[in-house]
N, C-alpha and C positions, 0 to 999 in steps of 0.2 A: 756782645763779646761773650762766648763760652767759658763759661769757670774752669779751669783746671783742677780735677779731684787732688784732694790732699791727703788722703787718706787710702794708701795703696797695699796689696800684696806681693812682695818681692818672692819670685818664685826662681830659682837659682837651676839653671838646667833645666827648661819646661821642654825636653826632647823625649823621645820616644816614650817610655814607660807614661812620662809625665806632659806627654802633649796635649792631654784633654785639659788640664789643670787650667789653664788660662781661661779657657771657655767655661770652666764649670763657675770661678770665682766672679767672672763676668758676669756670667747667666744669672747669677745671685745679688749684682748690683753693686759688687766690688770693683776696683778697678788695678791692674795689675802691671808691674816692672819685672822685665828679666833680665836676668842677671847670667851671663855666659862665662863657663868655667875655663880655664887652660887646658883641664882633664877634656874637656870634651870637643875640644878644636880638632875636629876631623869631619870628615864628609861621614863617617859611620852615625855620626851622632847630630852634627847639624842638618842634613837633610830634611829632618824633620820638624825644623822649628817653624814656628808660626808668629811671624813677626806681627802680622795685623791683629794678635791678641793684647799687645802691649802698648802700654802708654809709652815707655822708652825700653831701649837694651843697652844694658850697660855690660862690659868686658873685664874680667879678669885681669886681662892681658895689658890694659890700661894703668894696673895698679890698685892697689887695696885703698888709697886714697882715694883715687877718681871713683870707684864704686862707692865711697862711705858718702863721698861730695854729690853724687846724683842720688841716692838714695834720701839724702839730709834736705834735700829738695821737698821732701814727702813726709807724712806722718805715717809710719810704716808700722801696719797692724800685726805682721806677722812675716817670718821668712819660713819658705817652704821648699823641702828638696824637691825638686822636679824628678830626679833619676839617681842612680848610684854615683855618679859623675857630681852631683850637686852637695850630696850630705857633707863633705869635709869643710867647701866654702860656706853654706847653710849655718855650720857649728860656729864657724869665724863669724860670722856678720852678725849673729845674734845677740850677742852680750852687748854690741852698739847701739841697740833699743832697749834701754832699760823697761822691764815693765810688760814687754810681749812675751807669748807663751815661748818656752826655751826648754832644751835638752837638760839633763842633771850635769851639773859642773863636773868637768875634769874625765870625762867619759867618752868623748869623741872619738879617740883611738880607737875603743872597743866594738864601734860601728863601721867601722871600714877594713881593719885589718884583721885578720881572719884567727891569726895567733893571739892577739889580745883580746880577740872575742871570747875564745876560748878559756883563756885565764880569767877573764873576769866572773866568767861561769863558775868556775871550781874557787875562785873567792869567794863565791857565796853558796857553797857547799851543792851546787846543781852539777847535773850530770853534763859531761864533756868528752868529746873523740879524744882519744888519747892521739898526742901530736909530738912534732920535732921542728924547730923552725932553723935553717940551718942554710949557707949559700956553698956547703962544701958534699960534694956527693958520696964521700967515704963516709962521711958524718950520717947522713940518709942511710947508707946501708947499714952502717952499726946499729941504728936506730931499728931499719927492718928487719935485723937477725933478734933483736928482742921480741918481735912480733910470734906468738904461737900460730895463729893461723896462716901466714905468708902471703899476706895480702896488704895493699898498702895502696894510698892515693897520693900523689904528689900534684900540687895546684899552686900557682899564685897567691900573695899572701891579701891581693886586694884585686881579685879578678871580676869576671861578671860573664855571664850568659854561657856558662861553664867553659868558658875561652882558656886553653891550658890545662884543663884537669886531665890527671892522667891516670888510670888503674892500671896498679903494677900485682904482678904476680911470683915476680922472683928478682935476685940482685940485680941481673942483668936489666931488667925492666926498669929499677928505680935509677940507674947508671945511665940508661937509654934517656928516661924522663928529664933526669938533669942537664944532659946533653942539648937535648930539645929547647928547653924551658929556658934555662938559666942563661940571662943575658938579653933575652928577647924583650920588647916593647908590647905593655899591654894595649887593650882598646881606650885606658885611659891616658896612655904617652907616658907610661911609667916603666922603668927599666926593672925588669924581674932579677935584682940582685941576688934575693934570698928568696928561699920557696918553703912553703907548708909539708911536711909529710905526714898524713894521719894514718890511723887506723882505718881499713875498708869496710865500713858498714852497712854499704850497699848491699855488699854478698853475703851479709851475715845472717840472712833468714828475716830480718827486720821489714817492715813496710814505713814506705816513706811517704809524707804528707807535707803540702803546703798549707801554710796557714796564714790568714790575711787578717790584721789588725788595725784597728785606730784607737790612740791613747790621747786622754785629757786631764791635764794636772794630775799625772800619775796613774789616773783610772784606765784600765786596759780593757777594750772590748773586742772578742774575736768577730769579725763579719764573715768568712767563710773558710771552710776546710775543705780538702781537697785530695783524696788518694792515688797517689803518682804512680804512672806505670813507665819505665823507661827500657829501652835496649841499647844493647853495648854497638858501638861505632868507631872503630879506630883506637881503640880502650878511652873512649869516653862513653859517658852513659848518656844519651841523649833522651828528650822527653817526648813521648810517644802518645799518651793522652793522660788526664785525671777525671775522677769520678768524685761528684759533689757527696761530702759526709754531713748528713743529719745530726743536728743537736742530740738525738735521742737513740744514735749508735753508741756503743758502748766505747768506742775510741775517744769521741769528742771531747767528753768530758776530762778526760786524762791529758790530753794534747793541750786543751784551753787553760788549765791550772799551770801545769808544767811552762807553757808560753808567757803567761802574767807573771813568772816570776824570772823569764829571761828576760823579757822587756824591762822589767825592773833593775835588774843586774847591768844590762848596756845603758841605762840611763834615758831609756825612750820615754821621755814623761810625756810628749806632745807629736803628735803626728802619726803618721802611717807606718808600718812594718809590712814586711814581706819575708815571711819565715820557711826554711825548709826543715823539718823535721823525721828523724826515724823512728820509729815505735819498734823498739828491741824487748827479747822476751826479760830484761830489766827493765825497762820502761822506757820513756822519750828522751832521746838525744838529738840535740841542736846541730845540724848540719852548717847552716847560718842564719844569718837574719841580715835584711837591708832595710834600712831607715827611711824607707820610702815607698810609693806605692808600686804593687805588682806591675811587669812592664807588659807581657803579652796578655792581655785581659781584656775582656769586654765588659764594662760597670755596669751597662744597662742589664746584660744577661744575667751578671750577679745579683742585681737587684731585682729582677724578675723571679728568681728560683728563691735567693733569701732575706726580700724585702727589706733588706739593707748593703750597700757596697762601702770600699773605701771611700769612694768618691761621696756619696750620699753623706757620709758621716764627718768627713775631713772638715768642712767649713764649719759644722757645727761644733767641733772640736776644739777651732781654734775661737771662735766669734760666741758662743752659745753651750756653755757646758751643763746647765740644767737640760736646755734642749737635747743637748747630746745624751745625756742621762737618759730622758723620756725617749728617744728614738731608739736606744739600745734595747728597750724594754717592750717594744711593739711585740705581738705574735708574729710566727712567721707565717707565711703566705697558705692557705689554705684552698683547693685540694694540694697536695705535695707535690712537688715537682721533682723530678730526676733530671741529673744536667750531666753531660761529660764535655770536657774541655779538650780538644783533638788539635794535635799538633801536626801539621804538614811535612811531609818527611820525601825529600827528591833524591831518590838514588842517581841520577842524571846531572849532567853538567854541560853547559856551552851555551853559544850565543843564541838568542831567543829570535825566532823568525815569524812566528807568531802570536797574536794574543791568546792567552789562556781560555779554552771552554770550562767556565764554572759552572753551566746551567745544569748538567748533572747533580752535581753536589748541593746546589740551590735550590733543587726541587725535593732533595730528600724530606720526609713528612715530619721530622724533628727539628730539621736545621733553623736556628735561630740568626745566626748574624756571623759574619767573616770578616778578618782581618787580614790582609795579603799585601803583598809586594810583587806579585806575579804579572800584574797588569801595569809595572811600572818599570821593572829590571829589565837593563839590555842583554844581562849576563844571568841563566839559573847555575846557581852554586849547588853541588851535592850536600844535602845535611849532614853535618857533623857535628852540630852544638844550637845553642839556640840564636846564636849570633848569623848562621846561616840556613836557620827553619824559614821558609818562605810565606809561612803564614800558619793562622791557629783560626778555628772557628769552636761552635758552642752547639752542640744538640740537645734538647731540652723537650722533655715531655712526661705525664703522668705516668707513664709506661717505661719499665727498665728493659722489657723485651723490644720496645721499639727502637731503643738507643741503640741495643746490640745489633739490631738487623740493617739501622740507617750507618752505622759503624762499618760494618762490614760490607756495606755496600760502596761506602765513600773509599774503603782500603782498594777494592777492584776498580773503582773508577782514577786513581791516582797516577797509575802507570801511563795510561793514554794522556791523563792531562799533560804530562811533562813531555813526553815523545811528541804531542801534537805541537807543542811549543817550539822544537827544536827542528824540526821538519817541514821543508817548504811542502 
């Protein structure tokens, strides 16, 4: 008889961003149990689930007691949020298993609710975006009138993939955003009764960065930094591409130092975080942090260009703190590689009648790898946010010029790619 492993990694919502985590831990000799939340109970999340990676799948919908009984059959070594929808339940489960790596007590609300996130930063004397939380459009308009730049952002308190983020340049825009968003149901199944109104720092002349990190016992390490480029689509700032920032570039140290303080303020003592930071003339300001791995990401590409990734450090952060410290001190790869993380952007929509021809993109000299849904979706959606982005890819080369040339070629290929899928 085969012995049933008793020590397990519990992964809460190993979906989309966290799909690879089960394979990651299994590949290192661990065994995993999946816990699926009520927040992820939709095709958008569950379509990416890989049950074959897990000894057992538990469901929050069956009740917290049932989940704890199921986990109680094993020696739980750590509880890992697989994605944004798993953050809250992972926080609730962890205290039931004393001695395992955990987040700082009493800080869970600051890792999901963007209002509490900003308030946590302010309480530590850290820069945060000026904001107002309200269920009332009139209150939002009054707050907007206090802004001297005439711009604001309205968004859900706990959204994802830029869902429901609206950029406003007038009182009418603010009222329209509230009329459109208030009472809607988010991708997490939550009703947006209240909304967050913030200063629009995207159009303030600053530069946006994404900063990924892994923490172990309160020690924070930045794995990779990317300079983001967006474009406006239907009042939403859509990701276009991001360029790798090397540690010797001037902004890297400033972003790294600020993020370490942010992670401590938010109680991210253990595990991964994906943060968006605006570097303004007054210094770095957090847009938001998700206490989970980056979503649209190829960990292999990051490992190739940075020598480490969230996925390479995450198991060490839980199981081998000394090994974690050693891995974070390894030199970066030589020769230096440049990288661009590119988001596919479909201006078209309709029924897919032909498979995509991706050969031209894959033949680009700096092409590294691609993650796309184009070969599986029955309907092509117009790209208006990350949730409707049909894929992403990495261009990697020792030459910046090579990447720029290949990027321009990729964008020239895209229109025919989509039109070819929609015509017989």
